[in-house]
C-alpha positions as CSV (number, residue, x, y, z in Angstrom):
1,M,4.2,1.8,-6.4
2,R,6.8,4.5,-6.0
3,F,8.1,3.0,-2.8
4,A,8.8,-0.4,-4.3
5,F,9.3,0.2,-8.0
6,S,10.9,3.6,-8.6
7,D,14.1,1.9,-9.8
8,I,12.4,-0.5,-12.2
9,D,12.8,-0.1,-16.0
10,E,9.9,1.9,-17.6
11,K,9.0,-1.0,-19.9
12,E,8.5,-3.2,-16.9
13,V,6.5,-0.5,-15.1
14,R,4.2,-0.2,-18.1
15,M,3.7,-3.9,-18.1
16,M,2.7,-3.8,-14.4
17,L,0.4,-0.8,-14.9
18,G,-1.8,-2.7,-17.3
19,E,-0.1,-4.0,-20.4
20,N,0.3,-7.5,-18.9
21,A,-3.4,-7.8,-18.1
22,A,-4.3,-6.3,-21.5
23,K,-2.2,-8.9,-23.2
24,L,-3.5,-11.8,-21.1
25,Y,-7.1,-10.9,-21.6
26,N,-6.7,-9.7,-25.1
27,F,-7.9,-6.2,-24.3
28,D,-7.8,-3.4,-26.8
29,L,-5.3,-0.9,-25.4
30,D,-6.6,1.9,-27.6
31,A,-10.1,1.3,-26.2
32,L,-8.8,1.4,-22.6
33,R,-6.7,4.6,-23.1
34,A,-9.4,7.0,-21.8
35,A,-9.8,5.0,-18.6
36,A,-6.0,4.8,-18.2
37,N,-5.7,8.5,-18.7
38,E,-8.4,9.1,-16.1
39,A,-6.5,6.9,-13.5
40,N,-3.4,9.0,-14.4
41,I,-0.7,6.7,-13.1
42,T,2.3,6.9,-15.3
43,P,5.7,5.2,-15.5
44,G,7.2,8.7,-15.0
45,Q,5.3,9.1,-11.7
46,V,6.3,5.6,-10.5
47,A,10.0,6.5,-11.3
48,V,10.1,9.2,-8.7
49,P,11.2,7.6,-5.4
50,L,9.0,8.1,-2.4
51,D,10.6,10.7,-0.1
52,E,9.0,9.4,3.1
53,I,6.3,6.9,4.1
54,P,3.0,8.7,4.7
55,A,2.5,9.0,8.5
56,D,-1.2,8.1,8.3
57,S,-0.9,5.1,6.0
58,T,-2.0,1.7,7.2
59,C,-0.5,-0.1,4.2
60,I,1.2,-3.3,5.3
61,T,4.2,-2.6,3.1
62,F,4.7,0.7,4.8
63,Q,4.2,-0.8,8.3
64,R,6.9,-3.4,7.6
65,A,9.2,-0.6,6.3
66,R,8.6,1.4,9.4
67,A,9.3,-1.6,11.6
68,M,12.5,-2.4,9.7
69,E,13.6,1.3,10.1
70,M,13.0,1.1,13.8
71,M,14.8,-2.2,14.2
72,G,17.7,-0.8,12.2
73,A,17.8,2.3,14.4
74,K,17.7,0.2,17.6
75,S,20.5,-2.1,16.4
76,G,22.6,0.9,15.3
77,A,22.1,2.5,18.6
78,T,23.4,-0.5,20.5
79,S,26.5,-0.9,18.4
């Protein structure tokens, strides 16, 4: 989430982290708070940009980003 959403407004991040689903399914946020705290993913954490893509990640988003970086480096090298 940090890779894609670090620059998104905190209110929108909160909605993505669960408030949208809670509203859609009429969940009780207070009843879910313990589970949310256990997951420990906060808007503050999401707001910190990712310094680098983890080398061992097989996430398709990271794979695409690596490919784009490589293509950018190759096109920059030929200019």
